[in-house]
All heavy atoms as an XYZ file, in Angstrom:
620
protein
N    -112.000    126.584     95.917
C    -111.892    126.139     94.552
C    -113.225    125.485     94.175
O    -113.904    124.932     95.040
C    -110.746    125.121     94.429
C    -110.586    124.512     93.076
S    -109.112    123.550     92.930
C    -109.720    121.987     93.534
N    -113.604    125.596     92.906
C    -114.797    124.928     92.459
C    -114.628    124.470     91.010
O    -113.814    124.999     90.267
C    -116.048    125.758     92.628
C    -116.040    127.083     91.900
C    -116.634    127.199     90.645
C    -115.499    128.209     92.483
C    -116.631    128.391     89.997
C    -115.504    129.413     91.830
C    -116.075    129.503     90.555
N    -115.436    123.496     90.593
C    -115.508    123.073     89.208
C    -116.931    123.215     88.714
O    -117.876    123.204     89.505
C    -115.061    121.585     89.041
O    -115.952    120.750     89.740
C    -113.653    121.355     89.570
N    -117.062    123.330     87.399
C    -118.385    123.450     86.770
C    -118.419    122.449     85.607
O    -117.490    122.421     84.798
C    -118.618    124.867     86.209
C    -118.500    125.886     87.315
C    -120.001    124.957     85.536
C    -118.506    127.339     86.825
N    -119.482    121.669     85.547
C    -119.677    120.723     84.463
C    -121.126    120.894     83.956
O    -122.057    120.907     84.709
C    -119.510    119.261     84.961
C    -118.149    118.974     85.507
C    -118.098    117.632     86.129
O    -118.424    116.629     85.455
O    -117.759    117.549     87.335
N    -121.267    121.087     82.645
C    -122.553    121.197     82.005
C    -122.913    119.858     81.394
O    -122.225    119.407     80.482
C    -122.567    122.304     80.975
C    -122.239    123.643     81.505
N    -123.079    124.321     82.360
C    -121.166    124.417     81.318
C    -122.537    125.459     82.695
N    -121.340    125.553     82.106
N    -123.953    119.210     81.909
C    -124.442    117.943     81.403
C    -125.678    118.172     80.571
O    -126.131    119.303     80.446
C    -124.655    116.950     82.549
C    -123.347    116.645     83.296
C    -123.524    115.749     84.502
O    -124.673    115.315     84.759
O    -122.511    115.443     85.144
N    -126.299    117.106     80.076
C    -127.461    117.217     79.191
C    -128.582    118.088     79.774
O    -129.033    119.038     79.134
C    -128.000    115.846     78.846
C    -129.264    115.861     78.067
C    -129.264    116.295     76.721
C    -130.486    115.511     78.638
C    -130.435    116.374     76.004
C    -131.650    115.557     77.892
C    -131.635    115.979     76.572
N    -129.037    117.793     80.977
C    -130.186    118.505     81.536
C    -129.864    119.120     82.906
O    -130.779    119.480     83.655
C    -131.408    117.614     81.631
C    -131.192    116.388     82.502
O    -130.026    116.160     82.888
O    -132.189    115.749     82.823
N    -128.607    119.178     83.241
C    -128.233    119.713     84.565
C    -126.847    120.326     84.505
O    -126.047    119.969     83.669
C    -128.295    118.624     85.675
O    -128.095    119.194     86.948
C    -127.264    117.556     85.425
N    -126.595    121.277     85.411
C    -125.277    121.806     85.600
C    -124.823    121.379     86.994
O    -125.571    121.501     87.961
C    -125.298    123.371     85.504
O    -125.677    123.740     84.207
C    -123.948    123.945     85.826
N    -123.590    120.862     87.080
C    -123.071    120.381     88.344
C    -121.875    121.255     88.740
O    -120.894    121.363     88.006
C    -122.643    118.904     88.249
C    -122.078    118.421     89.585
C    -123.793    118.029     87.798
N    -121.989    121.886     89.909
C    -120.920    122.670     90.478
C    -120.430    121.945     91.741
O    -121.244    121.598     92.597
C    -121.408    124.093     90.856
C    -120.283    124.890     91.525
C    -121.927    124.834     89.617
N    -119.143    121.725     91.846
C    -118.583    121.090     93.040
C    -117.696    122.093     93.740
O    -116.772    122.655     93.154
C    -117.755    119.841     92.674
O    -118.626    118.917     91.992
C    -117.194    119.152     93.898
N    -118.013    122.363     94.990
C    -117.267    123.296     95.821
C    -116.314    122.539     96.720
O    -116.758    121.676     97.501
C    -118.221    124.123     96.677
C    -119.373    124.812     95.931
C    -120.354    125.429     96.904
C    -118.835    125.845     94.948
N    -115.019    122.833     96.605
C    -114.013    122.141     97.392
C    -113.471    123.104     98.446
O    -113.089    124.223     98.119
C    -112.858    121.678     96.467
C    -111.767    120.959     97.293
C    -113.379    120.774     95.385
N    -113.465    122.674     99.693
C    -113.005    123.535    100.798
C    -111.482    123.642    100.722
O    -110.758    122.667    100.890
C    -113.414    122.956    102.132
C    -113.150    123.882    103.294
O    -112.573    124.985    103.064
O    -113.517    123.549    104.453
N    -110.988    124.851    100.452
C    -109.555    125.081    100.388
C    -109.079    125.906    101.538
O    -107.994    126.517    101.480
N    -109.887    126.002    102.591
C    -109.560    126.834    103.724
C    -108.631    126.120    104.716
O    -107.903    125.184    104.374
N    -108.663    126.560    105.915
C    -107.812    125.995    106.964
C    -108.503    124.782    107.582
O    -109.723    124.640    107.601
C    -107.580    127.038    108.052
C    -106.818    128.215    107.540
C    -106.563    129.226    108.614
N    -105.875    130.375    108.029
C    -105.620    131.469    108.667
N    -106.021    131.625    109.925
N    -104.980    132.433    108.092
N    -107.680    123.903    108.133
C    -108.182    122.692    108.810
C    -108.983    123.130    110.032
O    -108.654    124.120    110.664
C    -107.047    121.787    109.191
N    -110.021    122.438    110.415
C    -110.546    121.231    109.749
C    -111.367    121.598    108.518
O    -112.170    122.509    108.540
C    -111.443    120.599    110.803
C    -111.941    121.746    111.626
C    -110.833    122.782    111.587
N    -111.098    120.900    107.408
C    -111.781    121.142    106.165
C    -113.162    120.510    106.152
O    -113.358    119.462    106.775
C    -110.950    120.611    104.976
C    -109.568    121.240    104.807
C    -108.835    120.559    103.675
C    -109.691    122.749    104.604
N    -114.074    121.098    105.425
C    -115.404    120.535    105.285
C    -115.453    119.610    104.061
O    -114.635    119.749    103.163
C    -116.450    121.662    105.113
C    -116.562    122.581    106.308
C    -117.041    121.865    107.540
O    -117.999    121.131    107.496
N    -116.379    122.097    108.680
N    -116.424    118.735    104.009
C    -116.601    117.862    102.864
C    -117.005    118.686    101.655
O    -117.603    119.782    101.796
C    -117.668    116.801    103.157
C    -117.352    115.865    104.275
C    -116.266    114.887    103.868
O    -116.096    114.579    102.692
O    -115.579    114.405    104.810
N    -116.721    118.181    100.426
C    -117.113    118.861     99.203
C    -118.651    119.017     99.186
O    -119.384    118.224     99.707
C    -116.728    118.061     97.963
C    -115.242    117.909     97.817
O    -114.493    118.538     98.568
O    -114.832    117.192     96.891
N    -119.088    120.099     98.533
C    -120.513    120.335     98.313
C    -120.779    120.217     96.803
O    -120.041    120.832     96.010
C    -120.961    121.752     98.792
C    -122.384    122.028     98.410
C    -120.739    121.866    100.298
N    -121.755    119.396     96.437
C    -122.094    119.263     95.037
C    -123.454    119.889     94.814
O    -124.415    119.656     95.572
C    -122.176    117.754     94.625
O    -120.930    117.148     94.958
C    -122.442    117.624     93.153
N    -123.554    120.747     93.793
C    -124.783    121.457     93.447
C    -125.280    120.930     92.098
O    -124.542    121.000     91.110
C    -124.557    122.977     93.351
C    -125.812    123.728     93.056
C    -123.896    123.504     94.636
N    -126.495    120.398     92.080
C    -127.132    119.929     90.846
C    -128.260    120.902     90.541
O    -129.246    120.969     91.258
C    -127.707    118.518     91.012
C    -126.634    117.503     91.252
N    -126.160    116.709     90.253
C    -125.978    117.150     92.360
C    -125.217    115.912     90.755
N    -125.102    116.146     92.016
N    -128.143    121.628     89.403
C    -129.160    122.619     89.043
C    -129.891    122.188     87.800
O    -129.256    121.947     86.765
C    -128.490    123.970     88.818
N    -131.204    122.021     87.934
C    -132.088    121.717     86.803
C    -133.062    122.885     86.642
O    -132.993    123.881     87.339
C    -132.843    120.404     86.977
O    -133.812    120.568     88.025
C    -131.943    119.264     87.320
N    -133.967    122.735     85.708
C    -134.939    123.793     85.411
C    -135.897    124.022     86.594
O    -136.325    125.131     86.841
C    -135.749    123.419     84.174
C    -136.679    124.486     83.703
C    -137.373    124.076     82.429
O    -136.675    123.768     81.458
O    -138.629    124.077     82.439
N    -136.185    122.978     87.363
C    -137.216    123.114     88.419
C    -136.710    123.062     89.843
O    -137.454    123.450     90.770
C    -138.260    122.034     88.227
O    -137.669    120.742     88.312
N    -135.491    122.622     90.047
C    -134.991    122.455     91.435
C    -133.462    122.535     91.432
O    -132.815    122.161     90.476
C    -135.470    121.131     92.064
C    -134.888    119.934     91.401
C    -135.232    121.117     93.560
N    -132.937    122.986     92.549
C    -131.493    122.999     92.791
C    -131.245    122.168     94.038
O    -131.843    122.427     95.094
C    -130.944    124.434     92.948
C    -131.084    125.226     91.634
C    -129.467    124.399     93.318
C    -132.377    125.818     91.385
N    -130.363    121.173     93.905
C    -130.052    120.300     95.034
C    -128.618    120.510     95.470
O    -127.721    120.469     94.654
C    -130.261    118.843     94.658
C    -131.646    118.423     94.163
C    -131.622    117.042     93.611
C    -132.655    118.595     95.272
N    -128.429    120.753     96.758
C    -127.107    120.866     97.331
C    -126.872    119.635     98.151
O    -127.633    119.345     99.075
C    -126.993    122.124     98.222
C    -126.956    123.452     97.477
C    -128.357    123.892     97.122
C    -126.253    124.480     98.302
N    -125.776    118.897     97.867
C    -125.494    117.641     98.548
C    -124.133    117.765     99.217
O    -123.176    118.272     98.675
C    -125.437    116.457     97.596
C    -126.754    116.267     96.890
O    -127.802    116.296     97.503
N    -126.720    116.075     95.586
N    -124.058    117.244    100.473
C    -122.813    117.165    101.184
C    -122.789    115.912    102.063
O    -123.759    115.620    102.778
C    -122.576    118.398    102.052
C    -121.203    118.403    102.722
C    -120.983    119.699    103.513
O    -121.848    120.194    104.190
N    -119.777    120.245    103.365
N    -121.684    115.195    101.977
C    -121.536    114.000    102.793
C    -121.326    114.371    104.257
O    -120.545    115.293    104.548
C    -120.323    113.171    102.325
C    -119.996    111.984    103.166
C    -120.840    110.862    103.193
C    -118.896    112.011    103.986
C    -120.532    109.783    104.024
C    -118.599    110.922    104.808
C    -119.418    109.818    104.801
O    -119.118    108.778    105.621
N    -122.031    113.719    105.171
C    -121.898    113.949    106.610
C    -121.211    112.734    107.229
O    -121.857    111.687    107.367
C    -123.243    114.204    107.246
C    -123.132    114.558    108.727
O    -122.039    114.392    109.333
O    -124.171    114.948    109.288
N    -119.925    112.830    107.591
C    -119.235    111.657    108.106
C    -119.789    111.209    109.474
O    -119.624    110.040    109.861
C    -117.779    112.089    108.220
C    -117.814    113.580    108.230
C    -119.029    113.984    107.476
N    -120.457    112.100    110.204
C    -121.017    111.705    111.503
C    -122.123    110.709    111.373
O    -122.310    109.824    112.205
C    -121.476    112.946    112.248
C    -120.383    113.907    112.613
C    -120.916    115.212    113.157
N    -121.703    115.835    112.070
C    -122.492    116.894    112.219
N    -122.641    117.435    113.389
N    -123.103    117.395    111.200
N    -122.923    110.867    110.294
C    -124.063    109.966    110.070
C    -123.808    109.004    108.929
O    -124.651    108.147    108.641
C    -125.337    110.768    109.764
O    -125.139    111.528    108.560
C    -125.703    111.675    110.922
N    -122.659    109.154    108.237
C    -122.317    108.314    107.093
C    -123.385    108.350    106.033
O    -123.792    107.369    105.469
C    -122.016    106.888    107.533
C    -121.346    106.062    106.391
O    -120.613    106.705    105.568
O    -121.587    104.885    106.313
N    -123.918    109.591    105.773
C    -124.939    109.767    104.787
C    -124.793    111.098    104.110
O    -124.066    111.974    104.585
C    -126.355    109.641    105.379
O    -126.528    110.707    106.317
N    -125.456    111.269    102.970
C    -125.425    112.538    102.254
C    -126.612    113.394    102.671
O    -127.772    112.909    102.720
C    -125.473    112.307    100.723
C    -125.566    113.621     99.967
C    -124.249    111.532    100.277
N    -126.350    114.638    103.022
C    -127.400    115.589    103.409
C    -127.740    116.398    102.152
O    -126.858    116.844    101.447
C    -126.901    116.513    104.521
C    -127.966    117.543    104.849
C    -126.534    115.685    105.762
N    -129.037    116.532    101.861
C    -129.481    117.262    100.654
C    -130.360    118.448    101.074
O    -131.229    118.308    101.894
C    -130.292    116.330     99.721
O    -129.440    115.255     99.347
C    -130.782    117.053     98.490
N    -130.114    119.587    100.436
C    -130.924    120.772    100.616
C    -131.497    121.112     99.215
O    -130.766    121.119     98.211
C    -130.118    121.957    101.115
C    -130.951    123.243    101.146
C    -129.529    121.644    102.473
N    -132.802    121.323     99.151
C    -133.500    121.659     97.892
C    -133.840    123.126     97.850
O    -134.394    123.667     98.814
C    -134.768    120.791     97.797
O    -135.476    121.129     96.672
N    -133.507    123.800     96.718
C    -133.793    125.228     96.575
C    -134.697    125.420     95.365
O    -134.581    124.685     94.375
C    -132.514    126.004     96.354
C    -131.454    125.974     97.432
C    -130.203    126.704     96.975
C    -131.978    126.581     98.707
N    -135.517    126.425     95.413
C    -136.284    126.830     94.233
C    -135.379    127.635     93.290
O    -134.324    128.170     93.719
C    -137.481    127.669     94.650
O    -137.018    128.934     95.110
N    -135.750    127.772     92.042
C    -134.946    128.606     91.127
C    -134.798    130.051     91.648
O    -133.745    130.658     91.427
C    -135.750    128.534     89.834
C    -136.441    127.219     89.886
C    -136.817    127.055     91.343
N    -135.817    130.570     92.281
C    -135.720    131.928     92.840
C    -134.680    132.042     93.924
O    -133.951    133.019     94.020
C    -137.108    132.352     93.363
C    -138.145    132.556     92.303
C    -138.744    131.239     91.751
O    -138.623    130.220     92.456
O    -139.224    131.268     90.625
N    -134.591    131.027     94.778
C    -133.563    131.018     95.808
C    -132.164    130.875     95.228
O    -131.194    131.326     95.788
C    -133.828    129.901     96.788
C    -135.055    130.053     97.650
C    -135.359    128.806     98.450
O    -135.384    127.702     97.931
N    -135.586    129.006     99.746
N    -132.109    130.268     94.080
C    -130.841    129.992     93.435
C    -130.186    131.251     92.807
O    -129.007    131.280     92.558
C    -131.095    128.948     92.326
C    -129.859    128.582     91.567
C    -129.634    128.840     90.280
C    -128.705    127.858     92.038
N    -128.430    128.351     89.880
C    -127.845    127.753     90.966
C    -128.360    127.317     93.251
C    -126.606    127.117     91.063
C    -127.137    126.709     93.370
C    -126.284    126.603     92.297
N    -130.955    132.290     92.560
C    -130.473    133.498     91.890
C    -129.201    134.057     92.511
O    -128.311    134.527     91.762
C    -131.531    134.558     91.886
C    -132.517    134.404     90.739
C    -133.428    135.566     90.693
N    -134.641    135.197     91.388
C    -135.629    136.023     91.621
N    -135.602    137.244     91.233
N    -136.698    135.571     92.234
N    -129.051    133.992     93.810
C    -127.858    134.534     94.475
C    -126.611    133.730     94.219
O    -125.514    134.180     94.451
C    -128.086    134.631     95.986
C    -129.108    135.717     96.373
O    -129.315    136.620     95.489
O    -129.663    135.637     97.460
N    -126.760    132.499     93.707
C    -125.601    131.671     93.464
C    -125.259    131.530     91.971
O    -124.442    130.715     91.598
C    -125.869    130.280     94.045
C    -126.119    130.235     95.553
C    -126.468    128.826     95.968
C    -124.933    130.747     96.323
N    -125.864    132.328     91.118
C    -125.706    132.144     89.678
C    -124.365    132.578     89.111
O    -124.077    132.279     87.957
C    -126.807    132.848     88.911
O    -126.800    134.242     89.253
C    -128.187    132.260     89.241
N    -123.550    133.245     89.854
C    -122.240    133.666     89.346
C    -121.460    132.452     88.849
O    -120.853    132.507     87.743
C    -121.468    134.416     90.417
N    -121.441    131.386     89.553
C    -120.721    130.206     89.132
C    -121.291    129.595     87.862
O    -120.563    129.050     87.025
C    -120.690    129.162     90.249
N    -122.615    129.679     87.712
C    -123.253    129.062     86.557
C    -122.989    129.866     85.270
O    -123.142    129.344     84.166
C    -124.760    128.937     86.766
C    -125.155    128.027     87.897
C    -126.676    128.082     88.092
C    -124.708    126.628     87.616
N    -122.604    131.123     85.414
C    -122.376    131.978     84.222
C    -120.937    131.913     83.712
O    -120.594    132.570     82.753
C    -122.750    133.415     84.525
C    -124.251    133.583     84.685
O    -125.034    132.888     84.048
N    -124.660    134.467     85.563
N    -120.103    131.089     84.346
C    -118.736    130.929     83.918
C    -118.605    129.703     83.039
O    -119.401    128.766     83.171
C    -117.824    130.774     85.161
C    -117.733    131.996     86.039
C    -117.024    131.640     87.365
C    -117.018    133.135     85.343
N    -117.610    129.670     82.161
C    -117.446    128.490     81.336
C    -116.929    127.311     82.183
O    -116.450    127.508     83.304
C    -116.377    128.897     80.311
C    -115.660    130.080     80.929
C    -116.670    130.728     81.846
N    -116.989    126.132     81.603
C    -116.467    124.946     82.289
C    -114.987    125.162     82.658
O    -114.264    125.828     81.932
C    -116.568    123.715     81.441
C    -117.967    123.242     81.209
C    -118.044    121.943     80.476
O    -117.016    121.273     80.298
O    -119.151    121.577     80.093
N    -114.588    124.654     83.791
C    -113.239    124.801     84.199
C    -113.092    124.691     85.698
O    -114.049    124.387     86.414
N    -111.890    124.932     86.156
C    -111.577    124.903     87.597
C    -111.193    126.319     87.985
O    -110.380    126.942     87.315
C    -110.430    123.936     87.919
C    -110.077    123.951     89.383
C    -110.791    122.497     87.454
N    -111.787    126.808     89.068
C    -111.584    128.199     89.466
C    -111.170    128.270     90.935
O    -111.588    127.446     91.733
C    -112.874    129.017     89.298
C    -113.359    129.073     87.881
C    -114.139    128.054     87.330
C    -112.969    130.139     87.048
C    -114.578    128.120     86.016
C    -113.378    130.180     85.767
C    -114.189    129.170     85.236
O    -114.570    129.229     83.946
N    -110.425    129.263     91.290
C    -110.080    129.564     92.671
C    -110.500    130.977     92.923
O    -110.073    131.914     92.246
C    -108.563    129.356     92.888
C    -108.147    129.587     94.340
C    -106.670    129.317     94.551
N    -106.290    128.002     94.133
C    -106.332    126.913     94.877
N    -106.782    127.006     96.132
N    -105.968    125.754     94.452
N    -111.319    131.146     93.977
C    -111.748    132.492     94.304
C    -110.675    133.203     95.110
O    -109.946    132.535     95.833
C    -113.077    132.460     95.062
O    -112.949    131.678     96.217
N    -110.630    134.499     94.954
C    -109.657    135.279     95.760
C    -110.137    135.343     97.217
O    -111.310    135.445     97.489
C    -109.563    136.708     95.200
C    -108.952    136.744     93.832
O    -108.107    135.903     93.518
O    -109.293    137.657     93.064
N    -109.146    135.253     98.147
C    -109.537    135.377     99.550
C    -110.121    136.741     99.828
O    -109.737    137.724     99.178
C    -108.251    135.129    100.334
C    -107.168    135.328     99.355
C    -107.734    135.105     97.967
N    -111.027    136.866    100.818
C    -111.583    138.193    101.122
C    -110.513    139.165    101.585
O    -109.575    138.789    102.258
C    -112.595    137.924    102.244
C    -112.448    136.467    102.602
C    -111.505    135.822    101.669
N    -110.687    140.404    101.188
C    -109.742    141.461    101.593
C    -110.046    141.873    103.044
O    -111.180    141.949    103.433
C    -109.919    142.694    100.676
C    -109.650    142.403     99.221
C    -108.191    142.292     98.918
O    -107.399    142.982     99.552
N    -107.814    141.460     97.953
N    -108.985    142.124    103.805
C    -109.172    142.549    105.187
C    -109.129    144.039    105.297
O    -108.580    144.731    104.561
C    -108.103    141.954    106.092
C    -108.300    140.482    106.289
C    -107.333    139.979    107.295
C    -107.580    138.479    107.530
N    -106.695    137.924    108.507
């Protein structure tokens, strides 16, 4: 499941793990014109881990950004 929020100068996508236990922490994606930041809380270190992507690297993840605001559930992969 994920949510999309369009703010003034950024789009925020939150990815919620809806899989089987053990579940992973939520991932928050902050996309601006110049950088994309992926943040996830790491309970082992009690800190947030951040990954920075260029806009070119972000192209593969744009499907979520092209959807209107809302809450979505992706279909499970077909076997």
